[in-house]
C-alpha positions in Angstrom: 80.0 180.9 52.5 78.3 177.7 53.5 80.2 175.3 55.7 79.8 171.7 54.9 79.8 168.9 57.5 82.1 166.0 56.7 80.5 162.9 58.2 83.7 160.8 57.7 85.9 163.4 59.5 83.4 163.6 62.3 83.2 159.8 62.7 87.0 159.7 62.8 87.2 162.4 65.5 84.5 160.7 67.5 86.3 157.3 67.2 89.5 158.9 68.6 87.8 160.6 71.6 84.6 159.1 72.8 83.4 155.5 73.1 80.0 156.5 74.6 78.7 157.7 77.9 81.4 158.6 80.5 81.4 155.8 83.1 84.6 156.3 85.1 86.6 159.1 86.7 89.5 158.4 84.3 87.2 158.8 81.3 85.8 162.0 82.7 89.3 163.5 83.2 90.3 162.5 79.7 87.2 164.0 78.1 87.6 167.1 80.2 91.1 167.6 78.7 89.8 167.1 75.2 87.0 169.6 75.7 89.5 172.1 77.2 91.7 171.7 74.1 88.8 172.2 71.8 87.4 175.1 73.7 90.6 177.1 73.3 91.5 175.9 69.8 91.3 178.7 67.2 89.4 178.0 63.9 87.7 174.8 65.0 86.2 172.9 62.1 82.5 172.2 61.9 83.2 168.7 62.9 85.2 169.8 65.9 82.5 172.1 67.0 79.9 169.3 66.8 82.3 167.0 68.8 82.8 169.8 71.4 79.1 170.1 71.9 78.6 166.4 72.2 81.4 166.0 74.8 80.1 168.9 76.9 76.7 167.1 77.0 78.4 163.9 78.1 80.4 165.7 80.8 77.2 167.4 82.1 75.5 164.1 82.3 78.4 162.5 84.2 78.6 165.5 86.6 74.8 165.5 87.2 75.0 161.8 88.1 78.3 161.8 90.1 78.5 165.3 91.6 74.9 166.3 92.4 74.6 169.8 93.8 72.1 170.8 96.4 69.9 173.8 95.6 71.0 176.9 97.5 69.1 179.9 98.4 70.3 183.2 96.8 71.5 184.5 100.1 73.6 181.3 100.7 75.2 181.8 97.3 76.0 185.4 98.0 77.4 184.4 101.4 79.7 181.8 99.8 80.9 184.2 97.2 81.7 186.8 99.9 83.5 184.2 102.0 85.8 182.9 99.2 86.4 186.5 97.9 87.1 187.9 101.3 84.3 190.5 101.0 82.5 191.8 104.0 79.0 193.3 104.3 80.6 196.7 104.5 82.4 196.0 101.2 79.0 195.2 99.6 77.6 198.6 100.6 80.5 200.2 98.8 80.0 198.1 95.7 76.2 198.2 95.3 75.5 201.3 97.4 72.9 201.9 100.1 69.7 203.9 99.9 
C-alpha cells in the first residue's frame, strides 16, 4: 500500500500550527503542546507525520539558541544521574559489578 501525500491537507495543518521560526517563549510552549499531541496520536496521517518532524526541528533550533547546554564530561553526567536518582557509588558496584 502506497501512502500519498496531500499537499493541501499539509498546508492547512501548517497554517493552523506554525507561522515560521519560533521566536518567543509563548510560541515555544504552544508548539511543544502540539508536538506532544502529535507524538501520542495514534494513526497519524502522512501529513501529520511531516508536520511533527518539522515542528521538532523548529523546537530544536529554538532550544539550541535559547537554552544552550555546556558540554559535560562523561563522569559529570554519571555524577548528575547518580545525584538525582539517589544512587551511591556502592549502588553502582551492585549494578555493574566489580572485577
